[in-house]
PDBQT receptor file of N, H, CA, C and O in Angstrom, charges set to zero:
ATOM      1  N   MET A   1     -10.889  27.846  44.205  1.00  0.00    +0.000 N 
ATOM      2  CA  MET A   1      -9.738  28.123  43.384  1.00  0.00    +0.000 C 
ATOM      3  C   MET A   1      -9.452  26.953  42.442  1.00  0.00    +0.000 C 
ATOM      4  O   MET A   1      -9.073  27.169  41.291  1.00  0.00    +0.000 OA
ATOM      5  N   SER A   2      -9.623  25.764  42.898  1.00  0.00    +0.000 N 
ATOM      6  H   SER A   2      -9.932  25.589  43.833  1.00  0.00    +0.000 HD
ATOM      7  CA  SER A   2      -9.366  24.615  42.047  1.00  0.00    +0.000 C 
ATOM      8  C   SER A   2     -10.410  24.518  40.932  1.00  0.00    +0.000 C 
ATOM      9  O   SER A   2     -10.123  23.992  39.857  1.00  0.00    +0.000 OA
ATOM     10  N   ASN A   3     -11.617  25.023  41.186  1.00  0.00    +0.000 N 
ATOM     11  H   ASN A   3     -11.851  25.450  42.059  1.00  0.00    +0.000 HD
ATOM     12  CA  ASN A   3     -12.663  24.992  40.169  1.00  0.00    +0.000 C 
ATOM     13  C   ASN A   3     -12.297  25.886  38.994  1.00  0.00    +0.000 C 
ATOM     14  O   ASN A   3     -12.498  25.495  37.844  1.00  0.00    +0.000 OA
ATOM     15  N   SER A   4     -11.772  27.059  39.248  1.00  0.00    +0.000 N 
ATOM     16  H   SER A   4     -11.609  27.377  40.182  1.00  0.00    +0.000 HD
ATOM     17  CA  SER A   4     -11.390  27.967  38.165  1.00  0.00    +0.000 C 
ATOM     18  C   SER A   4     -10.134  27.469  37.446  1.00  0.00    +0.000 C 
ATOM     19  O   SER A   4      -9.990  27.691  36.244  1.00  0.00    +0.000 OA
ATOM     20  N   ASP A   5      -9.235  26.810  38.150  1.00  0.00    +0.000 N 
ATOM     21  H   ASP A   5      -9.351  26.631  39.127  1.00  0.00    +0.000 HD
ATOM     22  CA  ASP A   5      -8.034  26.264  37.529  1.00  0.00    +0.000 C 
ATOM     23  C   ASP A   5      -8.376  25.149  36.547  1.00  0.00    +0.000 C 
ATOM     24  O   ASP A   5      -7.794  25.075  35.465  1.00  0.00    +0.000 OA
ATOM     25  N   SER A   6      -9.300  24.299  36.911  1.00  0.00    +0.000 N 
ATOM     26  H   SER A   6      -9.773  24.360  37.790  1.00  0.00    +0.000 HD
ATOM     27  CA  SER A   6      -9.657  23.188  36.030  1.00  0.00    +0.000 C 
ATOM     28  C   SER A   6     -10.381  23.688  34.780  1.00  0.00    +0.000 C 
ATOM     29  O   SER A   6     -10.230  23.105  33.706  1.00  0.00    +0.000 OA
ATOM     30  N   SER A   7     -11.168  24.767  34.909  1.00  0.00    +0.000 N 
ATOM     31  H   SER A   7     -11.290  25.241  35.781  1.00  0.00    +0.000 HD
ATOM     32  CA  SER A   7     -11.867  25.295  33.731  1.00  0.00    +0.000 C 
ATOM     33  C   SER A   7     -10.880  25.951  32.776  1.00  0.00    +0.000 C 
ATOM     34  O   SER A   7     -11.082  25.904  31.562  1.00  0.00    +0.000 OA
ATOM     35  N   VAL A   8      -9.819  26.560  33.291  1.00  0.00    +0.000 N 
ATOM     36  H   VAL A   8      -9.655  26.598  34.277  1.00  0.00    +0.000 HD
ATOM     37  CA  VAL A   8      -8.796  27.177  32.454  1.00  0.00    +0.000 C 
ATOM     38  C   VAL A   8      -8.018  26.096  31.716  1.00  0.00    +0.000 C 
ATOM     39  O   VAL A   8      -7.703  26.251  30.536  1.00  0.00    +0.000 OA
ATOM     40  N   GLU A   9      -7.708  25.006  32.402  1.00  0.00    +0.000 N 
ATOM     41  H   GLU A   9      -7.964  24.880  33.360  1.00  0.00    +0.000 HD
ATOM     42  CA  GLU A   9      -6.976  23.919  31.785  1.00  0.00    +0.000 C 
ATOM     43  C   GLU A   9      -7.781  23.263  30.670  1.00  0.00    +0.000 C 
ATOM     44  O   GLU A   9      -7.221  22.902  29.635  1.00  0.00    +0.000 OA
ATOM     45  N   SER A  10      -9.079  23.107  30.865  1.00  0.00    +0.000 N 
ATOM     46  H   SER A  10      -9.535  23.401  31.705  1.00  0.00    +0.000 HD
ATOM     47  CA  SER A  10      -9.902  22.461  29.843  1.00  0.00    +0.000 C 
ATOM     48  C   SER A  10     -10.050  23.354  28.614  1.00  0.00    +0.000 C 
ATOM     49  O   SER A  10     -10.198  22.844  27.503  1.00  0.00    +0.000 OA
ATOM     50  N   GLU A  11     -10.015  24.667  28.788  1.00  0.00    +0.000 N 
ATOM     51  H   GLU A  11      -9.895  25.081  29.691  1.00  0.00    +0.000 HD
ATOM     52  CA  GLU A  11     -10.105  25.581  27.650  1.00  0.00    +0.000 C 
ATOM     53  C   GLU A  11      -8.818  25.588  26.836  1.00  0.00    +0.000 C 
ATOM     54  O   GLU A  11      -8.851  25.859  25.636  1.00  0.00    +0.000 OA
ATOM     55  N   LYS A  12      -7.696  25.298  27.463  1.00  0.00    +0.000 N 
ATOM     56  H   LYS A  12      -7.669  25.078  28.438  1.00  0.00    +0.000 HD
ATOM     57  CA  LYS A  12      -6.412  25.343  26.788  1.00  0.00    +0.000 C 
ATOM     58  C   LYS A  12      -6.097  24.061  26.027  1.00  0.00    +0.000 C 
ATOM     59  O   LYS A  12      -5.124  24.018  25.275  1.00  0.00    +0.000 OA
ATOM     60  N   LYS A  13      -6.906  23.015  26.208  1.00  0.00    +0.000 N 
ATOM     61  H   LYS A  13      -7.697  23.050  26.819  1.00  0.00    +0.000 HD
ATOM     62  CA  LYS A  13      -6.629  21.758  25.528  1.00  0.00    +0.000 C 
ATOM     63  C   LYS A  13      -6.698  21.939  24.030  1.00  0.00    +0.000 C 
ATOM     64  O   LYS A  13      -7.555  22.656  23.512  1.00  0.00    +0.000 OA
ATOM     65  N   ARG A  14      -5.797  21.288  23.349  1.00  0.00    +0.000 N 
ATOM     66  H   ARG A  14      -5.101  20.706  23.769  1.00  0.00    +0.000 HD
ATOM     67  CA  ARG A  14      -5.723  21.373  21.898  1.00  0.00    +0.000 C 
ATOM     68  C   ARG A  14      -6.677  20.369  21.281  1.00  0.00    +0.000 C 
ATOM     69  O   ARG A  14      -6.734  19.214  21.703  1.00  0.00    +0.000 OA
ATOM     70  N   LYS A  15      -7.421  20.807  20.290  1.00  0.00    +0.000 N 
ATOM     71  H   LYS A  15      -7.375  21.745  19.947  1.00  0.00    +0.000 HD
ATOM     72  CA  LYS A  15      -8.301  19.905  19.579  1.00  0.00    +0.000 C 
ATOM     73  C   LYS A  15      -7.535  19.305  18.415  1.00  0.00    +0.000 C 
ATOM     74  O   LYS A  15      -6.964  20.024  17.596  1.00  0.00    +0.000 OA
ATOM     75  N   LYS A  16      -7.529  18.007  18.349  1.00  0.00    +0.000 N 
ATOM     76  H   LYS A  16      -7.993  17.423  19.014  1.00  0.00    +0.000 HD
ATOM     77  CA  LYS A  16      -6.816  17.333  17.274  1.00  0.00    +0.000 C 
ATOM     78  C   LYS A  16      -7.713  17.263  16.049  1.00  0.00    +0.000 C 
ATOM     79  O   LYS A  16      -8.911  17.001  16.154  1.00  0.00    +0.000 OA
ATOM     80  N   GLY A  17      -7.122  17.499  14.894  1.00  0.00    +0.000 N 
ATOM     81  H   GLY A  17      -6.148  17.712  14.808  1.00  0.00    +0.000 HD
ATOM     82  CA  GLY A  17      -7.873  17.432  13.647  1.00  0.00    +0.000 C 
ATOM     83  C   GLY A  17      -8.107  15.994  13.224  1.00  0.00    +0.000 C 
ATOM     84  O   GLY A  17      -7.418  15.072  13.662  1.00  0.00    +0.000 OA
ATOM     85  N   VAL A  18      -9.077  15.832  12.379  1.00  0.00    +0.000 N 
ATOM     86  H   VAL A  18      -9.637  16.580  12.023  1.00  0.00    +0.000 HD
ATOM     87  CA  VAL A  18      -9.396  14.514  11.865  1.00  0.00    +0.000 C 
ATOM     88  C   VAL A  18      -8.529  14.271  10.641  1.00  0.00    +0.000 C 
ATOM     89  O   VAL A  18      -8.540  15.069   9.704  1.00  0.00    +0.000 OA
ATOM     90  N   SER A  19      -7.781  13.178  10.641  1.00  0.00    +0.000 N 
ATOM     91  H   SER A  19      -7.772  12.529  11.402  1.00  0.00    +0.000 HD
ATOM     92  CA  SER A  19      -6.931  12.887   9.491  1.00  0.00    +0.000 C 
ATOM     93  C   SER A  19      -7.783  12.238   8.412  1.00  0.00    +0.000 C 
ATOM     94  O   SER A  19      -8.612  11.375   8.700  1.00  0.00    +0.000 OA
ATOM     95  N   ASN A  20      -7.578  12.653   7.186  1.00  0.00    +0.000 N 
ATOM     96  H   ASN A  20      -6.905  13.354   6.953  1.00  0.00    +0.000 HD
ATOM     97  CA  ASN A  20      -8.330  12.146   6.055  1.00  0.00    +0.000 C 
ATOM     98  C   ASN A  20      -7.360  11.410   5.141  1.00  0.00    +0.000 C 
ATOM     99  O   ASN A  20      -6.739  12.015   4.267  1.00  0.00    +0.000 OA
ATOM    100  N   PHE A  21      -7.234  10.107   5.344  1.00  0.00    +0.000 N 
ATOM    101  H   PHE A  21      -7.739   9.615   6.053  1.00  0.00    +0.000 HD
ATOM    102  CA  PHE A  21      -6.269   9.313   4.595  1.00  0.00    +0.000 C 
ATOM    103  C   PHE A  21      -6.631   9.216   3.120  1.00  0.00    +0.000 C 
ATOM    104  O   PHE A  21      -5.757   8.987   2.284  1.00  0.00    +0.000 OA
ATOM    105  N   GLU A  22      -7.899   9.385   2.791  1.00  0.00    +0.000 N 
ATOM    106  H   GLU A  22      -8.609   9.571   3.470  1.00  0.00    +0.000 HD
ATOM    107  CA  GLU A  22      -8.347   9.271   1.401  1.00  0.00    +0.000 C 
ATOM    108  C   GLU A  22      -7.785  10.388   0.527  1.00  0.00    +0.000 C 
ATOM    109  O   GLU A  22      -7.636  10.204  -0.681  1.00  0.00    +0.000 OA
ATOM    110  N   SER A  23      -7.475  11.530   1.109  1.00  0.00    +0.000 N 
ATOM    111  H   SER A  23      -7.596  11.679   2.090  1.00  0.00    +0.000 HD
ATOM    112  CA  SER A  23      -7.022  12.662   0.314  1.00  0.00    +0.000 C 
ATOM    113  C   SER A  23      -5.502  12.765   0.229  1.00  0.00    +0.000 C 
ATOM    114  O   SER A  23      -4.991  13.682  -0.415  1.00  0.00    +0.000 OA
ATOM    115  N   TYR A  24      -4.768  11.852   0.859  1.00  0.00    +0.000 N 
ATOM    116  H   TYR A  24      -5.183  11.108   1.382  1.00  0.00    +0.000 HD
ATOM    117  CA  TYR A  24      -3.312  11.874   0.783  1.00  0.00    +0.000 C 
ATOM    118  C   TYR A  24      -2.872  11.521  -0.627  1.00  0.00    +0.000 C 
ATOM    119  O   TYR A  24      -3.412  10.596  -1.235  1.00  0.00    +0.000 OA
ATOM    120  N   LYS A  25      -1.904  12.243  -1.146  1.00  0.00    +0.000 N 
ATOM    121  H   LYS A  25      -1.465  12.994  -0.653  1.00  0.00    +0.000 HD
ATOM    122  CA  LYS A  25      -1.441  12.066  -2.516  1.00  0.00    +0.000 C 
ATOM    123  C   LYS A  25      -0.969  10.635  -2.774  1.00  0.00    +0.000 C 
ATOM    124  O   LYS A  25      -1.277  10.055  -3.815  1.00  0.00    +0.000 OA
ATOM    125  N   ALA A  26      -0.231  10.073  -1.837  1.00  0.00    +0.000 N 
ATOM    126  H   ALA A  26       0.020  10.544  -0.991  1.00  0.00    +0.000 HD
ATOM    127  CA  ALA A  26       0.285   8.712  -2.009  1.00  0.00    +0.000 C 
ATOM    128  C   ALA A  26      -0.848   7.701  -2.103  1.00  0.00    +0.000 C 
ATOM    129  O   ALA A  26      -0.770   6.756  -2.888  1.00  0.00    +0.000 OA
ATOM    130  N   ASN A  27      -1.898   7.888  -1.314  1.00  0.00    +0.000 N 
ATOM    131  H   ASN A  27      -1.961   8.655  -0.676  1.00  0.00    +0.000 HD
ATOM    132  CA  ASN A  27      -3.014   6.953  -1.339  1.00  0.00    +0.000 C 
ATOM    133  C   ASN A  27      -3.847   7.089  -2.601  1.00  0.00    +0.000 C 
ATOM    134  O   ASN A  27      -4.368   6.091  -3.098  1.00  0.00    +0.000 OA
ATOM    135  N   ILE A  28      -3.987   8.298  -3.134  1.00  0.00    +0.000 N 
ATOM    136  H   ILE A  28      -3.564   9.109  -2.730  1.00  0.00    +0.000 HD
ATOM    137  CA  ILE A  28      -4.710   8.504  -4.382  1.00  0.00    +0.000 C 
ATOM    138  C   ILE A  28      -3.983   7.801  -5.521  1.00  0.00    +0.000 C 
ATOM    139  O   ILE A  28      -4.606   7.129  -6.343  1.00  0.00    +0.000 OA
ATOM    140  N   ILE A  29      -2.666   7.957  -5.566  1.00  0.00    +0.000 N 
ATOM    141  H   ILE A  29      -2.159   8.502  -4.898  1.00  0.00    +0.000 HD
ATOM    142  CA  ILE A  29      -1.854   7.319  -6.605  1.00  0.00    +0.000 C 
ATOM    143  C   ILE A  29      -1.927   5.806  -6.475  1.00  0.00    +0.000 C 
ATOM    144  O   ILE A  29      -2.055   5.099  -7.475  1.00  0.00    +0.000 OA
ATOM    145  N   LYS A  30      -1.847   5.307  -5.242  1.00  0.00    +0.000 N 
ATOM    146  H   LYS A  30      -1.743   5.882  -4.430  1.00  0.00    +0.000 HD
ATOM    147  CA  LYS A  30      -1.876   3.873  -5.005  1.00  0.00    +0.000 C 
ATOM    148  C   LYS A  30      -3.195   3.255  -5.468  1.00  0.00    +0.000 C 
ATOM    149  O   LYS A  30      -3.198   2.198  -6.100  1.00  0.00    +0.000 OA
ATOM    150  N   LYS A  31      -4.317   3.913  -5.155  1.00  0.00    +0.000 N 
ATOM    151  H   LYS A  31      -4.314   4.771  -4.641  1.00  0.00    +0.000 HD
ATOM    152  CA  LYS A  31      -5.617   3.382  -5.546  1.00  0.00    +0.000 C 
ATOM    153  C   LYS A  31      -5.787   3.382  -7.058  1.00  0.00    +0.000 C 
ATOM    154  O   LYS A  31      -6.330   2.430  -7.620  1.00  0.00    +0.000 OA
ATOM    155  N   ALA A  32      -5.329   4.440  -7.724  1.00  0.00    +0.000 N 
ATOM    156  H   ALA A  32      -4.888   5.213  -7.268  1.00  0.00    +0.000 HD
ATOM    157  CA  ALA A  32      -5.431   4.505  -9.186  1.00  0.00    +0.000 C 
ATOM    158  C   ALA A  32      -4.563   3.429  -9.820  1.00  0.00    +0.000 C 
ATOM    159  O   ALA A  32      -4.949   2.834 -10.826  1.00  0.00    +0.000 OA
ATOM    160  N   LYS A  33      -3.415   3.178  -9.249  1.00  0.00    +0.000 N 
ATOM    161  H   LYS A  33      -3.102   3.661  -8.432  1.00  0.00    +0.000 HD
ATOM    162  CA  LYS A  33      -2.502   2.162  -9.779  1.00  0.00    +0.000 C 
ATOM    163  C   LYS A  33      -3.099   0.766  -9.634  1.00  0.00    +0.000 C 
ATOM    164  O   LYS A  33      -3.007  -0.049 -10.552  1.00  0.00    +0.000 OA
ATOM    165  N   ILE A  34      -3.705   0.489  -8.493  1.00  0.00    +0.000 N 
ATOM    166  H   ILE A  34      -3.780   1.151  -7.747  1.00  0.00    +0.000 HD
ATOM    167  CA  ILE A  34      -4.312  -0.815  -8.255  1.00  0.00    +0.000 C 
ATOM    168  C   ILE A  34      -5.489  -1.047  -9.198  1.00  0.00    +0.000 C 
ATOM    169  O   ILE A  34      -5.652  -2.144  -9.731  1.00  0.00    +0.000 OA
ATOM    170  N   LYS A  35      -6.312  -0.014  -9.405  1.00  0.00    +0.000 N 
ATOM    171  H   LYS A  35      -6.180   0.877  -8.972  1.00  0.00    +0.000 HD
ATOM    172  CA  LYS A  35      -7.480  -0.146 -10.278  1.00  0.00    +0.000 C 
ATOM    173  C   LYS A  35      -7.114  -0.140 -11.751  1.00  0.00    +0.000 C 
ATOM    174  O   LYS A  35      -7.934  -0.515 -12.590  1.00  0.00    +0.000 OA
ATOM    175  N   GLY A  36      -5.895   0.280 -12.086  1.00  0.00    +0.000 N 
ATOM    176  H   GLY A  36      -5.229   0.585 -11.405  1.00  0.00    +0.000 HD
ATOM    177  CA  GLY A  36      -5.471   0.319 -13.475  1.00  0.00    +0.000 C 
ATOM    178  C   GLY A  36      -5.915   1.578 -14.193  1.00  0.00    +0.000 C 
ATOM    179  O   GLY A  36      -5.978   1.595 -15.423  1.00  0.00    +0.000 OA
ATOM    180  N   LEU A  37      -6.220   2.619 -13.459  1.00  0.00    +0.000 N 
ATOM    181  H   LEU A  37      -6.169   2.605 -12.461  1.00  0.00    +0.000 HD
ATOM    182  CA  LEU A  37      -6.683   3.883 -14.039  1.00  0.00    +0.000 C 
ATOM    183  C   LEU A  37      -5.491   4.754 -14.444  1.00  0.00    +0.000 C 
ATOM    184  O   LEU A  37      -4.398   4.593 -13.901  1.00  0.00    +0.000 OA
ATOM    185  N   PRO A  38      -5.693   5.681 -15.397  1.00  0.00    +0.000 N 
ATOM    186  CA  PRO A  38      -4.606   6.614 -15.702  1.00  0.00    +0.000 C 
ATOM    187  C   PRO A  38      -4.359   7.529 -14.506  1.00  0.00    +0.000 C 
ATOM    188  O   PRO A  38      -5.299   7.969 -13.845  1.00  0.00    +0.000 OA
ATOM    189  N   HIS A  39      -3.093   7.808 -14.238  1.00  0.00    +0.000 N 
ATOM    190  H   HIS A  39      -2.329   7.450 -14.776  1.00  0.00    +0.000 HD
ATOM    191  CA  HIS A  39      -2.757   8.629 -13.080  1.00  0.00    +0.000 C 
ATOM    192  C   HIS A  39      -1.391   9.263 -13.254  1.00  0.00    +0.000 C 
ATOM    193  O   HIS A  39      -0.653   8.927 -14.180  1.00  0.00    +0.000 OA
ATOM    194  N   THR A  40      -1.061  10.175 -12.364  1.00  0.00    +0.000 N 
ATOM    195  H   THR A  40      -1.661  10.448 -11.612  1.00  0.00    +0.000 HD
ATOM    196  CA  THR A  40       0.252  10.809 -12.321  1.00  0.00    +0.000 C 
ATOM    197  C   THR A  40       1.022  10.178 -11.179  1.00  0.00    +0.000 C 
ATOM    198  O   THR A  40       0.514  10.104 -10.060  1.00  0.00    +0.000 OA
ATOM    199  N   ASN A  41       2.242   9.720 -11.439  1.00  0.00    +0.000 N 
ATOM    200  H   ASN A  41       2.655   9.780 -12.348  1.00  0.00    +0.000 HD
ATOM    201  CA  ASN A  41       3.020   9.055 -10.389  1.00  0.00    +0.000 C 
ATOM    202  C   ASN A  41       3.683  10.078  -9.475  1.00  0.00    +0.000 C 
ATOM    203  O   ASN A  41       3.470  11.281  -9.626  1.00  0.00    +0.000 OA
ATOM    204  N   HIS A  42       4.477   9.609  -8.538  1.00  0.00    +0.000 N 
ATOM    205  H   HIS A  42       4.651   8.632  -8.415  1.00  0.00    +0.000 HD
ATOM    206  CA  HIS A  42       5.114  10.477  -7.545  1.00  0.00    +0.000 C 
ATOM    207  C   HIS A  42       6.095  11.454  -8.173  1.00  0.00    +0.000 C 
ATOM    208  O   HIS A  42       6.326  12.535  -7.631  1.00  0.00    +0.000 OA
ATOM    209  N   VAL A  43       6.675  11.085  -9.312  1.00  0.00    +0.000 N 
ATOM    210  H   VAL A  43       6.488  10.207  -9.752  1.00  0.00    +0.000 HD
ATOM    211  CA  VAL A  43       7.651  11.937  -9.990  1.00  0.00    +0.000 C 
ATOM    212  C   VAL A  43       6.956  13.032 -10.792  1.00  0.00    +0.000 C 
ATOM    213  O   VAL A  43       7.551  14.073 -11.070  1.00  0.00    +0.000 OA
ATOM    214  N   GLY A  44       5.689  12.797 -11.168  1.00  0.00    +0.000 N 
ATOM    215  H   GLY A  44       5.205  11.951 -10.943  1.00  0.00    +0.000 HD
ATOM    216  CA  GLY A  44       4.938  13.763 -11.958  1.00  0.00    +0.000 C 
ATOM    217  C   GLY A  44       4.721  13.281 -13.383  1.00  0.00    +0.000 C 
ATOM    218  O   GLY A  44       4.215  14.028 -14.220  1.00  0.00    +0.000 OA
ATOM    219  N   LYS A  45       5.095  12.053 -13.664  1.00  0.00    +0.000 N 
ATOM    220  H   LYS A  45       5.507  11.446 -12.984  1.00  0.00    +0.000 HD
ATOM    221  CA  LYS A  45       4.955  11.490 -15.004  1.00  0.00    +0.000 C 
ATOM    222  C   LYS A  45       3.541  10.945 -15.185  1.00  0.00    +0.000 C 
ATOM    223  O   LYS A  45       3.031  10.216 -14.334  1.00  0.00    +0.000 OA
ATOM    224  N   GLU A  46       2.912  11.311 -16.314  1.00  0.00    +0.000 N 
ATOM    225  H   GLU A  46       3.327  11.902 -17.005  1.00  0.00    +0.000 HD
ATOM    226  CA  GLU A  46       1.571  10.823 -16.616  1.00  0.00    +0.000 C 
ATOM    227  C   GLU A  46       1.649   9.377 -17.087  1.00  0.00    +0.000 C 
ATOM    228  O   GLU A  46       2.416   9.061 -17.996  1.00  0.00    +0.000 OA
ATOM    229  N   LEU A  47       0.872   8.508 -16.483  1.00  0.00    +0.000 N 
ATOM    230  H   LEU A  47       0.249   8.765 -15.744  1.00  0.00    +0.000 HD
ATOM    231  CA  LEU A  47       0.830   7.105 -16.857  1.00  0.00    +0.000 C 
ATOM    232  C   LEU A  47      -0.547   6.785 -17.418  1.00  0.00    +0.000 C 
ATOM    233  O   LEU A  47      -1.563   7.234 -16.888  1.00  0.00    +0.000 OA
ATOM    234  N   THR A  48      -0.572   6.006 -18.495  1.00  0.00    +0.000 N 
ATOM    235  H   THR A  48       0.254   5.641 -18.925  1.00  0.00    +0.000 HD
ATOM    236  CA  THR A  48      -1.839   5.630 -19.107  1.00  0.00    +0.000 C 
ATOM    237  C   THR A  48      -2.474   4.494 -18.327  1.00  0.00    +0.000 C 
ATOM    238  O   THR A  48      -1.859   3.918 -17.429  1.00  0.00    +0.000 OA
ATOM    239  N   GLU A  49      -3.696   4.184 -18.675  1.00  0.00    +0.000 N 
ATOM    240  H   GLU A  49      -4.196   4.652 -19.404  1.00  0.00    +0.000 HD
ATOM    241  CA  GLU A  49      -4.368   3.101 -17.980  1.00  0.00    +0.000 C 
ATOM    242  C   GLU A  49      -3.727   1.768 -18.343  1.00  0.00    +0.000 C 
ATOM    243  O   GLU A  49      -3.132   1.624 -19.412  1.00  0.00    +0.000 OA
ATOM    244  N   ARG A  50      -3.848   0.827 -17.472  1.00  0.00    +0.000 N 
ATOM    245  H   ARG A  50      -4.331   0.944 -16.604  1.00  0.00    +0.000 HD
ATOM    246  CA  ARG A  50      -3.269  -0.490 -17.691  1.00  0.00    +0.000 C 
ATOM    247  C   ARG A  50      -4.160  -1.274 -18.655  1.00  0.00    +0.000 C 
ATOM    248  O   ARG A  50      -5.378  -1.340 -18.486  1.00  0.00    +0.000 OA
ATOM    249  N   ARG A  51      -3.535  -1.856 -19.649  1.00  0.00    +0.000 N 
ATOM    250  H   ARG A  51      -2.546  -1.803 -19.786  1.00  0.00    +0.000 HD
ATOM    251  CA  ARG A  51      -4.283  -2.627 -20.634  1.00  0.00    +0.000 C 
ATOM    252  C   ARG A  51      -3.858  -4.081 -20.531  1.00  0.00    +0.000 C 
ATOM    253  O   ARG A  51      -2.678  -4.390 -20.361  1.00  0.00    +0.000 OA
ATOM    254  N   SER A  52      -4.822  -4.953 -20.635  1.00  0.00    +0.000 N 
ATOM    255  H   SER A  52      -5.780  -4.702 -20.773  1.00  0.00    +0.000 HD
ATOM    256  CA  SER A  52      -4.483  -6.369 -20.615  1.00  0.00    +0.000 C 
ATOM    257  C   SER A  52      -4.430  -6.892 -22.045  1.00  0.00    +0.000 C 
ATOM    258  O   SER A  52      -5.245  -6.518 -22.888  1.00  0.00    +0.000 OA
ATOM    259  N   GLY A  53      -3.484  -7.740 -22.295  1.00  0.00    +0.000 N 
ATOM    260  H   GLY A  53      -2.822  -8.044 -21.610  1.00  0.00    +0.000 HD
ATOM    261  CA  GLY A  53      -3.323  -8.330 -23.622  1.00  0.00    +0.000 C 
ATOM    262  C   GLY A  53      -3.746  -9.771 -23.617  1.00  0.00    +0.000 C 
ATOM    263  O   GLY A  53      -4.523 -10.201 -22.765  1.00  0.00    +0.000 OA
ATOM    264  N   LEU A  54      -3.236 -10.515 -24.564  1.00  0.00    +0.000 N 
ATOM    265  H   LEU A  54      -2.605 -10.166 -25.256  1.00  0.00    +0.000 HD
ATOM    266  CA  LEU A  54      -3.534 -11.929 -24.639  1.00  0.00    +0.000 C 
ATOM    267  C   LEU A  54      -2.834 -12.658 -23.504  1.00  0.00    +0.000 C 
ATOM    268  O   LEU A  54      -1.752 -12.252 -23.080  1.00  0.00    +0.000 OA
ATOM    269  N   PRO A  55      -3.440 -13.731 -23.009  1.00  0.00    +0.000 N 
ATOM    270  CA  PRO A  55      -2.767 -14.509 -21.971  1.00  0.00    +0.000 C 
ATOM    271  C   PRO A  55      -1.471 -15.127 -22.498  1.00  0.00    +0.000 C 
ATOM    272  O   PRO A  55      -1.352 -15.398 -23.693  1.00  0.00    +0.000 OA
ATOM    273  N   CYS A  56      -0.528 -15.343 -21.631  1.00  0.00    +0.000 N 
ATOM    274  H   CYS A  56      -0.625 -15.122 -20.660  1.00  0.00    +0.000 HD
ATOM    275  CA  CYS A  56       0.779 -15.863 -22.034  1.00  0.00    +0.000 C 
ATOM    276  C   CYS A  56       0.715 -17.304 -22.539  1.00  0.00    +0.000 C 
ATOM    277  O   CYS A  56       1.557 -17.723 -23.333  1.00  0.00    +0.000 OA
ATOM    278  N   ASN A  57      -0.282 -18.062 -22.081  1.00  0.00    +0.000 N 
ATOM    279  H   ASN A  57      -0.967 -17.722 -21.436  1.00  0.00    +0.000 HD
ATOM    280  CA  ASN A  57      -0.338 -19.461 -22.456  1.00  0.00    +0.000 C 
ATOM    281  C   ASN A  57      -1.059 -19.717 -23.786  1.00  0.00    +0.000 C 
ATOM    282  O   ASN A  57      -1.197 -20.875 -24.180  1.00  0.00    +0.000 OA
ATOM    283  N   THR A  58      -1.516 -18.692 -24.477  1.00  0.00    +0.000 N 
ATOM    284  H   THR A  58      -1.405 -17.751 -24.157  1.00  0.00    +0.000 HD
ATOM    285  CA  THR A  58      -2.167 -18.877 -25.773  1.00  0.00    +0.000 C 
ATOM    286  C   THR A  58      -1.130 -18.806 -26.879  1.00  0.00    +0.000 C 
ATOM    287  O   THR A  58      -0.124 -18.105 -26.766  1.00  0.00    +0.000 OA
ATOM    288  N   GLU A  59      -1.387 -19.532 -27.937  1.00  0.00    +0.000 N 
ATOM    289  H   GLU A  59      -2.204 -20.102 -28.029  1.00  0.00    +0.000 HD
ATOM    290  CA  GLU A  59      -0.436 -19.519 -29.051  1.00  0.00    +0.000 C 
ATOM    291  C   GLU A  59      -1.069 -18.939 -30.287  1.00  0.00    +0.000 C 
ATOM    292  O   GLU A  59      -0.419 -18.846 -31.328  1.00  0.00    +0.000 OA
TER     293      GLU A  59
């Protein structure tokens, strides 16, 4: 009887899904922001790529 009970319990166990952090919206936005790529922010506003200008210490 205990053998059949343990097999029923093992069949009822829930399988946990694999979390994919790379596809989370917040992480996609964060990576694009760090790299300076054009992206859409959390509000939905389109942001252009980051451009670097002249250094501040040049005259």
